[in-house]
DRENBALO-715661 format. One line per field, with one value per atom (N, C-alpha, C): atom name; z, x, y. Coordinates in Angstrom, 1 decimal. Each point is the difference from the previous one (the first is absolute). Example, Ala and Ser with C-alpha at 12.3 -4.5 7.8 and 13.67 -1.06 7.14 Angstrom:
! DRENBALO-715661
name = c(N:CA:C:N:CA:C)
Z = c(7.8:0.0:0.0:-0.7:0.0:0.8)
X = c(13.2:-0.9:0.9:-0.4:0.9:-0.8)
Y = c(-5.7:1.2:1.2:1.1:1.1:1.1)
END
This chain:
! DRENBALO-715661
name = c(N:CA:C:N:CA:C:N:CA:C:N:CA:C:N:CA:C:N:CA:C:N:CA:C:N:CA:C:N:CA:C:N:CA:C:N:CA:C:N:CA:C:N:CA:C:N:CA:C:N:CA:C:N:CA:C:N:CA:C:N:CA:C:N:CA:C:N:CA:C:N:CA:C:N:CA:C:N:CA:C:N:CA:C:N:CA:C:N:CA:C:N:CA:C:N:CA:C:N:CA:C:N:CA:C:N:CA:C:N:CA:C:N:CA:C:N:CA:C:N:CA:C:N:CA:C:N:CA:C:N:CA:C:N:CA:C:N:CA:C:N:CA:C:N:CA:C:N:CA:C:N:CA:C:N:CA:C:N:CA:C:N:CA:C:N:CA:C:N:CA:C:N:CA:C:N:CA:C:N:CA:C:N:CA:C:N:CA:C:N:CA:C:N:CA:C:N:CA:C:N:CA:C:N:CA:C:N:CA:C:N:CA:C:N:CA:C:N:CA:C:N:CA:C:N:CA:C:N:CA:C:N:CA:C:N:CA:C:N:CA:C:N:CA:C:N:CA:C:N:CA:C:N:CA:C:N:CA:C:N:CA:C:N:CA:C:N:CA:C:N:CA:C:N:CA:C:N:CA:C:N:CA:C:N:CA:C:N:CA:C:N:CA:C:N:CA:C:N:CA:C:N:CA:C:N:CA:C:N:CA:C:N:CA:C:N:CA:C:N:CA:C:N:CA:C:N:CA:C:N:CA:C:N:CA:C:N:CA:C:N:CA:C:N:CA:C:N:CA:C:N:CA:C:N:CA:C:N:CA:C:N:CA:C:N:CA:C:N:CA:C:N:CA:C:N:CA:C:N:CA:C:N:CA:C:N:CA:C:N:CA:C:N:CA:C:N:CA:C:N:CA:C:N:CA:C:N:CA:C:N:CA:C:N:CA:C:N:CA:C:N:CA:C:N:CA:C:N:CA:C:N:CA:C:N:CA:C:N:CA:C:N:CA:C:N:CA:C:N:CA:C:N:CA:C:N:CA:C:N:CA:C:N:CA:C:N:CA:C:N:CA:C:N:CA:C:N:CA:C:N:CA:C:N:CA:C:N:CA:C:N:CA:C:N:CA:C:N:CA:C:N:CA:C:N:CA:C:N:CA:C:N:CA:C:N:CA:C:N:CA:C:N:CA:C:N:CA:C:N:CA:C:N:CA:C:N:CA:C:N:CA:C:N:CA:C:N:CA:C:N:CA:C:N:CA:C:N:CA:C:N:CA:C:N:CA:C:N:CA:C:N:CA:C:N:CA:C:N:CA:C:N:CA:C:N:CA:C:N:CA:C:N:CA:C:N:CA:C:N:CA:C:N:CA:C:N:CA:C:N:CA:C:N:CA:C:N:CA:C:N:CA:C:N:CA:C:N:CA:C:N:CA:C:N:CA:C:N:CA:C:N:CA:C:N:CA:C:N:CA:C:N:CA:C:N:CA:C:N:CA:C:N:CA:C:N:CA:C:N:CA:C:N:CA:C:N:CA:C:N:CA:C:N:CA:C:N:CA:C:N:CA:C:N:CA:C:N:CA:C:N:CA:C:N:CA:C:N:CA:C:N:CA:C:N:CA:C:N:CA:C:N:CA:C:N:CA:C:N:CA:C:N:CA:C:N:CA:C:N:CA:C:N:CA:C:N:CA:C:N:CA:C:N:CA:C:N:CA:C:N:CA:C:N:CA:C:N:CA:C:N:CA:C:N:CA:C:N:CA:C:N:CA:C:N:CA:C:N:CA:C:N:CA:C:N:CA:C:N:CA:C:N:CA:C:N:CA:C:N:CA:C:N:CA:C:N:CA:C:N:CA:C:N:CA:C:N:CA:C:N:CA:C:N:CA:C:N:CA:C:N:CA:C:N:CA:C:N:CA:C:N:CA:C:N:CA:C:N:CA:C:N:CA:C:N:CA:C:N:CA:C:N:CA:C:N:CA:C:N:CA:C:N:CA:C:N:CA:C:N:CA:C:N:CA:C:N:CA:C:N:CA:C:N:CA:C:N:CA:C:N:CA:C:N:CA:C:N:CA:C:N:CA:C:N:CA:C:N:CA:C:N:CA:C:N:CA:C:N:CA:C:N:CA:C:N:CA:C:N:CA:C:N:CA:C:N:CA:C:N:CA:C:N:CA:C:N:CA:C:N:CA:C:N:CA:C:N:CA:C:N:CA:C:N:CA:C:N:CA:C:N:CA:C:N:CA:C:N:CA:C:N:CA:C:N:CA:C:N:CA:C:N:CA:C:N:CA:C:N:CA:C:N:CA:C:N:CA:C:N:CA:C:N:CA:C)
Z = c(17.1:-0.2:0.8:-0.5:0.5:1.1:1.0:1.2:-0.6:0.7:-0.1:1.3:0.0:1.0:0.5:1.3:0.7:0.8:0.5:1.1:-0.1:0.1:0.3:1.0:0.7:1.2:-0.3:0.3:-0.5:1.3:0.7:1.2:0.0:0.5:-0.3:1.2:-0.3:1.1:0.2:-1.4:0.4:-1.1:0.7:-0.7:0.8:-0.5:0.7:1.0:-0.3:1.0:0.9:1.3:1.1:0.4:-0.2:0.3:1.2:0.7:1.1:0.9:1.3:1.2:-0.3:0.4:0.6:-1.5:-1.3:-1.3:0.1:-1.0:-0.3:-1.4:-0.4:-1.5:-0.3:-1.4:-0.6:-1.4:-0.6:-1.4:-0.9:-0.4:-0.5:-0.5:-0.4:-0.1:0.0:0.7:-0.1:0.4:-0.9:0.2:-0.1:1.3:0.1:-0.7:-1.0:-0.6:0.2:0.3:0.2:-1.3:-0.6:-1.1:0.5:0.2:0.0:-0.7:-0.4:-1.3:0.3:-0.8:0.1:0.3:-0.1:0.5:1.4:0.6:1.4:0.0:-0.9:0.1:0.0:0.1:0.2:-0.5:-0.3:-0.4:1.1:0.3:0.8:-0.8:-0.2:-0.7:0.7:-0.1:0.7:-1.3:0.0:-1.2:0.4:-0.3:0.4:1.5:0.3:1.1:0.8:-0.3:0.6:0.0:1.1:0.1:1.1:0.4:1.2:1.2:0.2:1.8:0.5:1.3:0.9:-0.3:-0.7:-0.3:-0.5:-1.1:-0.8:0.8:0.7:1.1:1.0:0.4:1.4:-0.2:-1.3:-0.5:-0.2:-0.9:-0.1:1.3:1.1:1.0:0.6:-0.1:0.7:-0.8:-1.1:-0.8:0.3:0.9:0.5:-1.1:-1.2:-0.7:-0.3:-0.4:0.1:-1.5:0.0:-1.2:-1.1:0.6:-0.9:-0.9:0.1:-0.7:-1.1:0.1:-1.3:-1.2:-1.2:-1.2:-0.9:-0.1:-1.0:0.4:-0.4:0.4:-1.5:-0.3:-1.1:0.2:-0.8:0.0:-1.1:0.4:-1.1:-0.8:0.5:-0.6:0.8:-0.4:0.7:0.9:0.5:0.8:1.3:0.7:1.7:0.6:0.0:0.9:-0.2:-1.2:0.0:0.0:0.0:-0.1:1.2:1.1:0.7:1.3:0.0:1.1:-0.5:-1.1:-0.9:0.7:0.4:0.7:1.1:0.9:1.4:-0.2:-1.2:0.1:-0.5:-0.9:-0.6:1.4:0.9:1.1:0.9:0.0:0.9:-0.2:-1.4:-0.5:0.4:0.0:0.6:-1.1:-1.2:-1.4:-1.0:-1.3:-1.3:-0.8:0.9:-0.6:-1.5:-0.9:-1.5:0.2:-0.7:-0.4:-1.5:-0.1:-1.5:-0.5:-0.8:-0.5:-1.3:-0.5:-1.4:0.2:-1.2:0.1:0.4:-0.7:0.5:1.4:0.8:1.3:0.8:-0.5:0.9:-0.7:-1.2:-0.7:1.0:-0.3:1.0:-0.4:0.9:-0.2:0.7:-0.7:0.4:0.0:1.2:0.1:-0.1:-0.8:0.0:0.6:1.1:0.6:-0.7:0.3:-0.7:0.3:0.9:0.3:-0.5:-0.9:-0.5:0.7:1.3:0.5:-0.2:-0.1:-0.4:1.2:-0.1:0.9:-0.7:0.2:-0.4:0.9:-0.6:0.8:-0.5:-0.4:-0.3:1.1:-0.5:1.0:0.7:-0.4:0.0:1.4:1.0:1.4:0.6:-0.5:0.8:-0.4:-1.4:-0.4:-1.3:-0.2:-1.6:-0.9:-1.1:-0.8:0.6:0.3:0.0:1.4:0.9:1.4:-0.1:-0.7:0.1:-0.7:-1.1:-1.0:1.0:0.8:0.8:1.0:0.4:1.2:-0.3:-1.1:-0.4:-1.4:-0.3:-1.6:-0.4:-1.1:-0.6:-1.3:-0.3:-1.3:-0.5:-1.3:-0.8:-1.2:-0.2:-1.0:-0.5:-1.5:-0.5:-0.3:-0.2:-0.4:1.3:-0.2:1.0:0.6:1.1:0.5:0.6:-0.2:0.9:1.5:1.0:1.2:0.5:-0.5:0.3:-0.6:0.2:-0.7:0.3:-0.9:0.3:0.7:-0.2:0.3:-1.0:-0.2:-1.0:0.6:-0.6:0.0:-1.3:0.0:-1.2:-1.3:0.7:-0.7:-0.5:-0.8:-0.6:-0.5:0.4:-0.2:-1.4:-1.3:-0.9:0.3:-0.3:0.2:-1.1:-0.3:-1.1:0.0:1.1:-0.2:0.3:0.1:-0.4:1.5:0.9:1.3:1.4:0.1:0.6:0.0:0.2:-0.1:1.1:0.0:1.4:0.2:1.2:0.3:1.5:-0.1:1.3:0.2:1.1:0.3:-0.8:-0.5:-0.6:-1.5:-0.3:-1.4:0.2:1.4:0.4:0.3:-0.4:0.1:-1.2:0.1:-1.0:0.0:-0.7:0.4:-1.0:-0.2:-1.1:-0.5:-1.2:-0.9:-1.3:-0.1:-1.1:0.1:1.0:0.2:0.1:-0.1:-0.5:1.0:0.4:0.9:-0.8:0.7:-0.7:1.0:-0.4:1.2:0.1:1.5:0.3:-0.3:-0.8:-0.3:0.9:1.1:0.6:-0.7:-0.8:-0.8:1.0:1.2:1.0:0.8:0.0:0.6:-0.5:0.9:-0.2:1.3:-0.2:0.7:0.2:1.0:0.0:-0.5:-0.5:-0.5:0.5:0.5:0.6:-0.6:-0.5:-0.6:0.6:0.8:0.7:-0.6:0.6:-0.8:-0.7:0.4:-0.8:-0.8:-0.5:-1.1:0.2:1.3:0.6:0.2:-0.4:0.1:1.1:0.7:1.1:-0.5:0.3:-0.5:1.0:0.5:1.0:-0.6:0.3:-0.6:1.2:-0.3:1.0:0.0:-1.3:-0.2:-1.4:-0.7:-1.4:-0.6:-0.4:-0.6:-1.5:-0.4:-1.5:-0.4:1.4:0.0:0.1:0.9:0.3:-1.4:-0.8:-1.4:-0.6:-0.5:-1.0:0.9:1.3:0.7:-0.3:0.3:0.1:-1.6:-0.7:-1.7:-0.2:0.6:-0.4:0.8:1.1:0.7:-0.7:-0.7:-0.8:-1.3:-0.3:-1.0:0.4:1.4:0.4:0.6:0.6:0.2:-0.6:-1.1:-1.0:0.3:1.2:0.6:0.3:0.1:0.7:1.4:0.3:1.5:0.9:0.2:1.1:1.0:1.2:0.9:1.4:0.0:0.9:-0.4:0.4:-0.2:1.6:0.2:1.4:-0.3:0.8:0.2:-0.3:-0.4:-0.4:-1.3:-0.2:-1.5:-0.5:0.7:-0.4:-0.7:0.7:-0.3:0.9:0.5:1.3:-0.8:-1.0:-0.9:-1.3:0.0:-1.5:-0.3:-1.3:-0.2:-0.2:0.2:-0.3:-1.2:-1.2:-1.1:0.3:0.4:0.3:1.1:1.0:1.2:-0.9:-1.0:-0.5:-0.9:-0.7:-1.0:0.6:1.4:0.6:0.4:0.9:0.6:-1.3:-1.0:-1.2:-0.4:0.0:-0.4:0.8:1.3:1.1:0.0:-0.4:0.2:-1.0:-1.0:-1.0:0.3:1.3:0.7:0.9:0.4:0.8:1.6:0.3:1.2:1.2:1.0:1.1:1.5:-0.6:1.1:-0.6:0.6:-0.5:1.4:0.2:1.2:-0.5:-0.1:-0.2:0.9:0.4:1.1:-0.6:0.8:-0.3:-0.8:-1.1:-1.1:-0.6:0.3:-0.7:0.6:1.2:0.5:0.4:0.6:0.2:-0.8:-1.1:-1.3:-0.6:-0.3:-0.6:0.6:1.4:1.1:0.0:0.1:0.0:-1.1:-1.3:-1.2:-0.4:0.6:-0.2:1.1:1.1:1.1:-0.5:-0.2:-0.6:-0.9:-1.3:-1.1:0.1:1.2:0.3:1.5:0.3:1.6:0.3:-0.8:0.6:0.0:-0.7:-0.1:0.5:0.5:0.4:1.3:0.4:1.3:0.3:1.3:0.6:0.5:-0.4:0.3:0.8:0.4:1.0:0.5:0.8:0.6:0.9:0.1:0.7:-0.9:-1.0:-0.8:-0.7:0.0:-0.9:-1.0:-1.2:-1.0:-0.4:0.1:-0.6:-1.0:-0.9:-1.6:0.2:-0.4:0.1:-1.7:-0.4:-1.1:0.0:-0.7:0.0:-0.2)
X = c(-39.3:0.8:1.3:1.0:1.4:0.2:0.9:0.4:1.1:0.5:1.0:0.5:1.4:0.7:-0.6:-0.1:-0.3:0.9:1.0:1.2:1.0:1.3:1.1:0.9:0.4:0.9:1.3:1.1:1.1:0.6:0.6:0.9:1.4:1.2:1.0:0.6:0.5:-0.2:1.7:0.7:1.4:0.8:1.0:0.7:1.2:1.0:1.4:-0.4:-1.0:-0.3:-1.1:0.1:-1.0:-0.8:-1.1:-0.7:-1.0:-0.2:-0.8:0.8:-0.5:0.5:-0.3:0.7:-0.1:0.5:-0.5:0.5:1.5:0.3:1.5:0.1:1.4:0.4:0.6:0.2:0.9:0.3:1.3:-0.2:-0.5:-1.1:-1.1:-1.1:-1.1:-1.5:-1.2:-1.0:-1.2:-1.0:-1.2:-1.1:-1.3:-0.8:-1.3:-1.2:-0.8:-0.8:-1.6:-0.7:-1.6:-0.7:-0.6:-0.9:-1.4:-0.7:-1.4:-1.0:-0.9:-0.7:-1.5:-0.7:-1.2:-1.3:0.4:-1.0:0.1:1.1:0.4:0.9:0.3:1.0:1.4:0.9:1.4:1.0:1.1:1.1:1.3:0.8:1.2:1.0:1.3:0.8:1.5:0.9:1.3:1.0:0.9:0.6:1.5:0.7:1.5:-0.2:1.2:0.0:1.5:0.7:1.2:1.1:0.7:1.1:-0.2:0.5:-0.2:0.3:0.2:0.2:-1.2:0.0:-1.3:-0.7:0.4:-0.7:-1.4:-0.1:-1.3:-1.1:0.5:-1.3:0.0:0.6:0.1:-1.0:0.5:-1.1:-1.1:-0.5:-1.2:-1.1:0.8:-0.6:-0.4:0.6:-0.4:-1.4:0.0:-1.0:-1.3:0.1:-1.2:-1.1:0.5:-0.9:-0.1:-1.0:0.0:0.8:0.9:0.7:-0.8:-1.2:-1.0:-0.3:-0.2:-0.5:0.5:1.2:0.7:-0.4:-0.3:-0.7:1.2:0.8:1.3:1.2:1.0:1.5:0.5:0.6:0.6:1.5:0.8:1.5:0.2:0.9:0.3:1.1:0.9:1.1:0.8:0.9:0.6:1.2:0.4:1.2:-0.5:1.0:-0.1:-1.0:0.2:-0.6:-1.4:-0.3:-1.7:-0.5:0.8:-0.5:0.3:1.0:0.3:-0.7:-1.1:-0.9:-1.1:-0.2:-1.3:-0.4:0.9:-0.5:-0.8:0.6:-0.2:-1.6:-0.3:-1.0:-1.0:0.3:-1.2:-0.3:0.9:-0.5:-0.7:0.3:-0.8:-1.3:-0.2:-1.6:-0.6:0.5:-0.8:-0.8:0.3:-0.5:0.8:-0.5:0.9:-0.4:0.4:-0.1:0.6:-0.6:0.8:1.0:1.0:1.2:0.2:0.0:0.1:1.3:0.6:1.5:-0.1:1.2:0.7:0.7:-0.1:0.7:1.7:0.7:1.3:0.2:-0.5:0.0:0.8:-0.5:0.8:1.4:0.4:0.9:1.4:1.2:1.2:0.2:0.6:0.4:1.3:1.2:1.6:0.5:0.2:0.8:1.5:0.8:1.5:0.6:0.7:0.7:1.1:0.6:1.3:1.0:0.1:1.2:-0.4:-1.0:-0.3:-0.8:-0.3:-0.7:-1.6:-0.8:-1.4:-0.9:-1.3:-1.1:-1.3:-0.7:-1.5:-0.6:-0.6:-0.8:-1.5:-0.5:-1.4:-0.8:-0.2:-1.1:1.0:1.2:0.7:0.0:0.3:0.4:-1.3:-1.0:-1.5:-0.9:-0.1:-1.0:0.5:-0.6:0.1:-1.2:0.1:-1.4:-0.9:0.6:-1.0:-0.6:0.8:-0.6:-0.9:0.0:-1.3:-1.0:0.3:-1.5:-0.7:0.9:-0.7:-0.8:0.6:-0.7:-1.5:0.1:-0.9:-0.5:-1.0:-0.4:0.7:0.8:0.5:-0.5:0.1:-0.1:1.1:0.5:1.0:-0.4:0.1:-0.3:1.1:0.4:0.8:-0.9:-1.3:-1.0:-0.3:-0.9:-1.0:-1.0:-0.1:-0.9:-1.1:-1.3:-0.9:-0.3:0.3:-0.2:-1.6:-0.9:-1.1:-0.5:-1.0:-0.5:0.7:0.7:0.8:1.4:0.4:1.3:0.7:1.1:1.0:1.4:0.8:1.3:0.6:1.3:0.3:0.4:0.1:0.9:1.4:0.4:1.4:0.1:0.7:-0.2:1.0:-0.8:0.9:0.8:1.4:1.2:0.2:-0.7:-0.2:1.0:0.4:0.9:1.5:1.2:1.1:0.8:-1.1:1.4:-0.9:-0.8:-0.4:0.8:1.3:0.7:0.5:0.4:0.2:1.6:0.1:1.7:0.4:1.0:0.9:0.0:-0.4:0.1:-1.2:-0.6:-1.2:0.9:0.9:0.6:1.0:0.2:0.9:-0.8:-1.1:-0.8:-0.2:-0.1:-0.3:-0.9:-0.8:-0.9:0.0:-0.9:0.0:-1.3:0.0:-1.0:-0.1:-0.9:0.0:1.3:0.2:1.4:1.2:0.2:1.3:0.2:1.1:0.4:-0.2:-0.5:-0.4:0.1:0.2:-0.3:-1.6:-0.1:-1.4:-0.8:-0.6:-0.6:-1.2:-0.4:-1.2:-1.2:-0.3:-1.2:-1.2:0.5:-1.1:-0.6:1.0:-0.7:-1.7:-0.9:-1.3:-0.5:-0.8:-0.9:-1.5:-0.6:-1.5:-0.4:-1.5:-0.7:-1.5:-0.3:-1.6:-0.5:-1.3:-0.8:-1.3:-0.2:-1.1:-1.1:-1.3:-1.3:0.0:0.7:-0.1:1.2:0.5:0.9:1.7:0.1:1.4:1.0:1.2:0.8:1.0:0.5:1.0:0.7:1.4:0.9:0.9:0.1:1.1:1.1:1.2:1.0:0.9:0.7:0.8:1.7:0.5:1.2:0.1:-1.0:-0.1:1.2:0.6:1.3:-0.2:-1.5:-0.2:0.1:0.0:-0.1:-1.4:-0.1:-1.4:-0.8:1.1:-0.7:-0.6:1.1:-0.9:-1.2:0.2:-1.3:-1.2:0.1:-1.1:-0.3:0.5:-0.2:-0.7:0.4:-0.5:-1.5:-0.1:-1.2:-1.3:0.4:-0.8:-0.7:1.0:-0.3:-1.0:0.0:-0.8:-1.3:-0.1:-1.0:-0.6:0.4:-0.6:-0.2:0.8:0.0:1.3:0.4:1.2:-0.3:-1.4:-0.4:0.8:1.1:1.0:0.0:-0.5:0.1:0.8:0.6:0.8:1.1:1.3:1.0:0.7:0.1:0.4:1.2:0.9:0.9:1.3:0.8:1.2:0.4:0.6:0.3:1.4:0.9:1.4:0.6:0.0:0.8:1.3:0.5:0.9:1.4:0.2:1.3:-0.5:-1.1:-0.3:0.9:0.4:0.7:-1.1:0.7:-0.5:-1.1:0.6:-0.9:-1.3:0.2:-1.3:-0.9:0.4:-0.8:-0.8:0.8:-0.7:-1.2:0.5:-1.0:-1.2:0.2:-0.9:-1.1:0.7:-0.9:-0.8:0.5:-0.5:-1.5:0.2:-1.0:-1.0:0.2:-0.6:-1.1:0.3:-0.6:-1.0:0.0:-1.0:-1.4:0.1:-0.9:-0.8:-1.2:-0.9:0.4:1.2:0.2:-0.3:-0.6:-0.5:1.0:0.6:0.6:1.4:1.1:1.2:0.8:0.1:0.3:1.1:1.3:1.1:0.5:0.6:0.8:1.0:0.5:0.7:1.2:0.2:0.9:0.2:-1.0:-0.1:1.7:0.1:1.6:-0.4:1.2:-0.2:0.3:0.7:0.2:-1.2:-0.9:-1.2:-1.0:-0.1:-1.1:0.3:1.3:0.3:-0.6:0.5:-0.6:-1.5:-0.4:-1.6:-0.9:0.9:-0.8:0.1:1.0:0.4:-0.9:-0.2:-0.7:-1.4:-0.6:-1.3:-0.6:0.6:0.0:-1.5:-0.7:-1.7:-0.4:0.1:-0.5:0.8:1.3:0.8:-0.1:-0.4:-0.2:1.4:0.2:1.0:-0.4:0.3:-0.7:1.2:-0.4:0.7:-0.9:0.7:-0.9:-0.9:-0.9:-1.2:-1.1:0.7:-0.7:-1.2:-1.1:-1.3:-0.3:-0.1:-0.5:-1.4:-0.7:-1.7:-0.4:-0.9:-0.4:-1.5:-0.7:-1.5:-0.4:-0.9:-0.6:-0.8:0.1:-0.5:-1.5)
Y = c(-15.0:1.4:-0.3:0.4:-0.1:0.7:0.0:0.8:0.9:0.9:0.8:0.5:0.5:0.3:1.5:-0.2:1.2:0.6:-1.0:0.5:-1.2:0.6:-0.9:0.6:-0.9:0.1:-0.6:0.7:-0.7:0.1:-1.4:0.4:-0.7:0.9:-0.5:-0.7:-1.5:-0.9:-0.1:0.0:0.0:0.7:0.8:1.2:0.2:0.7:0.2:1.4:0.6:1.2:-0.4:0.4:-0.2:1.2:0.4:1.0:-0.2:-1.0:-0.3:-0.9:0.3:-0.9:-1.5:-1.1:-1.3:-0.7:0.6:-1.0:0.2:-1.2:-0.2:0.4:0.6:0.5:-1.2:-0.1:-1.0:0.6:-0.4:0.2:-0.9:0.3:-0.6:0.6:-0.6:0.8:-1.1:0.3:-0.7:1.1:-0.1:1.0:-0.9:0.5:-0.7:0.8:-0.5:0.9:-0.7:1.1:-0.3:1.0:-0.9:0.8:-0.3:1.3:-0.2:0.7:-1.2:0.4:0.7:0.6:0.7:-0.8:-1.4:-1.1:-0.4:0.6:-0.3:-1.1:-0.7:-1.1:0.5:-0.9:0.5:-1.2:0.5:-0.7:0.3:-1.1:0.2:-0.7:0.9:-0.4:0.4:-1.1:0.4:0.0:1.1:0.1:0.1:-1.1:-0.5:-0.5:-0.6:-0.7:0.2:1.3:0.3:-1.1:-0.2:-1.0:-0.7:-1.2:-0.6:0.3:1.1:0.5:0.4:0.0:0.1:1.1:1.2:1.1:-0.4:-0.6:-0.2:-0.8:-0.9:-0.7:0.8:0.6:0.8:1.3:0.6:1.1:-0.6:-0.9:-0.6:-0.5:-0.4:-0.6:1.6:1.0:1.2:0.5:-0.4:0.3:-0.4:-0.9:-0.9:-0.3:-0.5:-0.2:-1.6:-0.8:-1.4:-0.4:-0.8:-0.4:-0.7:-0.5:-0.5:0.9:1.3:0.9:0.6:-0.5:0.2:-0.6:0.8:-0.9:-0.3:0.6:-0.2:0.6:-0.5:0.5:0.3:1.1:0.2:0.6:-0.7:0.3:1.0:1.0:1.0:-0.8:-0.5:-0.9:-0.5:-0.8:-1.0:0.4:1.1:0.0:0.0:-0.6:-0.5:0.8:1.4:1.0:0.2:-0.9:0.1:-1.3:-0.9:-1.1:-1.2:0.3:-0.9:-0.4:0.7:-0.2:-0.7:-0.4:-0.6:-1.4:-0.7:-1.3:0.1:0.9:0.5:0.4:0.9:0.6:-0.9:-0.7:-1.3:-0.8:-0.4:-0.8:0.8:1.5:1.0:0.0:-0.1:0.3:-1.4:-1.0:-1.6:-0.3:0.2:-0.5:0.2:-0.6:0.2:1.2:0.9:1.5:0.1:0.4:0.1:0.9:-0.2:0.8:0.5:1.2:0.3:0.8:-0.6:0.7:-0.3:0.7:-0.2:-1.2:-0.9:-1.4:0.2:0.9:0.3:0.3:0.4:0.3:-0.9:-1.5:-1.2:-0.1:0.5:-0.3:0.5:-0.9:0.2:1.7:0.7:1.3:0.0:0.2:-0.4:1.3:0.6:1.3:-0.3:0.5:0.0:1.3:-0.3:1.2:0.4:1.0:0.7:-1.0:-0.8:-0.9:-1.6:0.0:-1.1:-1.1:0.4:-1.0:0.2:-1.2:-0.3:-0.1:0.5:-0.2:0.0:-0.8:0.1:0.9:1.3:0.5:-0.2:-0.9:-0.1:-1.1:-1.3:-0.5:-1.2:-0.2:-1.3:-0.3:1.0:-0.2:-0.1:0.1:0.0:-1.0:-0.7:-0.8:-0.4:-0.9:-0.6:0.3:0.0:0.3:-1.4:-1.5:-1.0:0.0:0.8:0.0:0.9:1.2:1.1:-0.6:-0.7:-0.4:-1.4:-0.5:-1.0:0.6:1.2:0.3:1.1:0.2:1.2:-0.1:1.1:-0.3:1.2:-0.2:1.3:0.2:1.5:0.4:0.7:-0.4:0.7:0.5:1.2:0.7:1.3:-0.1:0.9:1.4:-0.3:1.1:0.7:1.2:0.7:-1.3:0.3:-1.3:0.6:0.0:0.4:-0.5:0.3:-0.5:0.2:1.1:0.3:1.1:0.5:1.2:1.3:0.6:1.0:-0.3:-1.0:-0.8:-0.6:0.7:-1.0:-0.1:-1.0:0.2:0.7:0.4:0.9:-1.3:-1.3:-0.8:0.5:-0.7:0.5:1.4:1.0:1.3:0.2:0.5:0.4:1.1:0.1:1.0:1.0:1.0:0.6:1.3:0.2:1.4:-0.2:1.1:-0.3:0.3:0.2:0.5:-0.8:-0.7:-1.2:-1.2:0.2:-1.4:-0.7:-1.2:-0.8:0.5:0.4:0.8:-0.7:0.3:-0.2:-1.8:-0.4:-1.5:-0.7:0.6:-0.7:-0.5:0.5:-0.2:-1.3:0.0:-1.6:-1.1:-0.1:-1.1:-0.9:-1.2:-0.9:-1.0:-0.6:-1.0:-1.4:-0.7:-1.0:0.1:0.0:0.1:-0.8:-0.8:-1.0:-0.9:-0.1:-1.1:0.7:1.6:0.4:1.3:-0.1:1.4:1.1:1.0:1.5:0.8:1.5:0.7:0.2:0.4:0.1:1.3:0.3:1.2:0.1:-0.9:0.2:0.4:-0.9:-0.1:-0.2:-0.5:-0.5:1.3:1.2:1.1:0.2:0.1:0.5:1.0:0.7:0.8:-0.2:0.5:-0.2:1.3:-0.1:1.0:0.0:1.2:-0.2:1.2:-0.1:0.8:0.5:0.8:0.4:0.1:0.3:0.2:1.3:1.1:1.1:0.1:-1.2:0.0:0.1:0.6:0.5:-1.3:0.1:-1.1:-0.1:-0.9:0.1:-1.3:0.3:-0.9:-0.1:-1.5:-0.5:-0.9:0.6:-0.8:-0.6:-1.1:-0.9:0.7:0.0:0.6:0.8:-0.4:0.8:0.1:-1.4:-0.2:0.3:0.0:0.5:1.4:1.1:1.2:0.6:0.6:0.7:0.8:0.6:0.4:-0.9:-1.1:-1.0:-0.6:-0.3:-0.7:0.8:1.3:1.1:0.0:0.0:0.0:-1.2:-1.5:-1.1:-0.1:0.6:0.2:0.7:1.1:0.7:-1.0:-0.8:-1.2:-0.6:-0.6:-1.1:0.8:0.9:0.6:1.0:0.3:0.9:1.5:0.3:1.3:0.5:1.2:0.7:0.7:-0.3:0.4:-0.3:-0.3:-0.5:1.2:-0.4:1.0:-0.3:-1.2:-0.1:-1.4:0.2:-0.9:-0.3:-1.2:-0.4:-1.2:0.1:-1.2:0.0:-0.9:-0.1:0.5:1.0:0.5:-0.2:-0.6:-0.3:1.2:1.4:0.8:0.5:-1.1:0.4:0.4:-0.6:0.4:0.7:0.5:0.4:1.3:0.4:1.0:1.4:1.2:0.9:0.2:-0.5:0.1:-0.8:-1.2:-1.1:0.5:0.9:0.5:1.1:1.1:0.8:-0.4:-1.0:-0.5:-0.6:-0.8:-0.7:1.0:1.2:1.2:0.5:0.4:0.8:-0.8:-1.3:-1.1:0.1:-0.4:0.2:1.2:1.1:1.2:0.2:-0.9:-0.4:-0.8:-0.4:-0.4:0.3:0.0:0.7:-0.6:-0.1:-0.6:0.7:-0.7:0.9:-0.7:-1.2:-0.5:-0.6:0.2:-0.7:-0.6:-1.3:-0.5:-1.2:0.4:-0.8:-0.7:-1.2:-0.6:-0.8:-1.2:-1.1:0.7:-0.6:0.1:1.1:1.3:1.1:0.7:-0.1:0.3:1.5:0.6:1.2:1.1:-0.5:0.8:0.3:-1.1:0.0:1.0:-0.4:0.7:1.4:0.5:1.3:0.8:-0.5:0.6:0.0:-1.0:0.0:0.7:0.3:0.6:1.7:0.4:1.4:0.2:-0.6:0.0:-0.1:-0.8:-0.2:0.3:1.2:0.1:-0.3:0.6:0.3:-1.4:-1.0:-1.4:-1.0:0.2:-1.0:-0.7:-1.2:-0.4:-0.9:0.2:-1.0:-1.2:-1.1:-1.3:-0.7:-1.1:-1.0:-1.1:-1.2:-0.6:0.4:-0.2:0.8:0.8:0.8:0.7:-0.5:0.7:-0.6:1.2:-0.4:1.0:-0.3:1.1:-0.5:1.0:-0.8:0.7:-0.3:0.9:-0.3:0.6:-0.5:0.4:1.3:0.8:1.6:-0.1)
END
């Protein structure tokens, strides 16, 4: 008899907003996820590893959890503020904790400023692909990946609408693909999907560069249900147009959401629009926040 998810706890470890004492905020994102099953077993995941400032390890230390209890680390994509602390975290776990990511997450991500100066905003300043693969076991997948019963990555998210386009600085990044310089379409963007015993679905995003609408549509394909009751994490709406915000809100209203908890790159513009549209279910979150979801 297979097990099913009874409860999920999502703790925000790193974000730019601080909501409790003693923790440190930084521009970046990390979430610690505890998944509790109906057979009393559990799975502990770390989603993203922020940057390499002291905030990540400081906040993990305050959590007083045993690093070896982390079953897997998942990277939402390859930007510095989501991967910079990875090697420190692997060392902290004290074992070869598996790391799951889209293969393009480790590719160069070169941002060209308006003055022509270039800098790599990916993994280059933190570790190399070989260093990572020598330190732990890696899982590379472009497709949805089943982490455990009721837990998937989205894998590469199909971009099927006309309004969730890369904007702003994201249009100034190029990468190397098949040996050629090409605009970085951020194919490595992925989110986490959790389906509880009652069939309800929770989505946790890192930056959601593919767009939350595309991500939710893809999640319904993966799970076979549109019963999405919660969306949390970075939604990359800080520079979204009024049209995109309106269409995003209209789409979200088509789901039975009970919790909407955006943070990180959602930005003030996105946060404000979502807060006023979903006042009853909107949750302000930051470092120290814990979201809990239980099967009905």
